[in-house]
N, C-alpha and C positions, 0 to 999 in steps of 0.2 A: 528365127531367134526371138522376137517379141513373144511369141507364143509360149515357147519353152519358160523363158523368164516370167511370163504371168502365172503360168502354171505353178511354177518355184515358189513365186510369192504367195499363190493360195495355199499351199500346202504348209509353208512355214508360218503362216497367218493361223492355221488349224493346229499346229504342233503343241505338245507339251512342252513346259521349260526344260525338261531333261533332254527331249528331243533338238531344241533350239540349242542347248548345251553342247550336244553332239556336234550339230552342224558349225557351229562357231570354232570348235576345236577341229576339225577338218579343216576349216576355212584358214584358220590360223597357222596350220601344220603341225598341230600337236598329235594328230594321228591321221591313219591311212585308210582308206578304204580298202578291201579285200575281197577277192571274187570267192565264190563258194568251195572253189579247188585249194585254194590257198588257206582259207578257214579250216577245212577238214585237215590239212597237212601241218597245220602249226595251231591246234587248237588250245595249247597251253601255253601261252605267251602272255606278256604284260598287256593289259588291255582285255584279256579274256573276259567273256561273260559265262557265268555258271548258272545251272539251273537248281532246282530244289533239292533233286537227287544228288547233284555233286556236292551241294552243300552238307547233306546229310552223311556222305561218305568221308567229305574232308574233316568235317567237325566232331562226326560221332554223337551229334545232337540229333534229337528228334526231328522231324518235319514241323510238328506243333511248337517246339520250344523256338525254331528258327522263326516261325510266323510270328510267335509272340514279340520277338524282337523287331521284327519289320512293323507289326502293328503298333509297337511303343515308339516306333522312331528312332529306335537304336541301330538299326541296320537299314540302309538303303537298297530298295528294290526298284527295279525297271520292268516296263512292260510295253515295250515299242509298239507292239501291234494291237495292244489292248487286251491281248490273252494270256499268253506264257509269260511267267515272272522270271526276270533274270536279275543276277546279281553281278556288279564291275568287281574286277578282282582287286582293285585299289580300295574299294569301299569294304569288301569283304576282309581284307588285311587289316586296315583301320580298326574295324569293328572288332575283329579278334583279339586285337592288341588290348583293347579295353574290356572284353568279355573274358578272356582267359588268361594265364600266365604261360603258357605252353606255346610255342610257336606253330602256325597253321601250315599244312604243307599241301600247296597247290601243284604240284608237280605230279605228273602221270596220271591224271584223272581219266575219266570215262567221255570220250567224245559223244 
């Protein structure tokens, strides 16, 4: 048990602020872990993560326009593994309300 706790503490010490916030949300019961199977079955629910391709399809904006919004700090993006860029649904909806007057449709996207 001590070994697991030590490993966990080491990982938390190296985590980004976003990763720490996600862990805190999990510990406080504001979110739940999902298995890969559950994630595939319910890919479009609150708390969903979107890729750049998902964002292009939903917003009908170019990838470059979305990238500029990220670079300008107007849209939050996350890279939990240091590679693939992802967007949290709540952040996308909040950004879209400021960016455009038309509602964004996050239903029925591509998994």
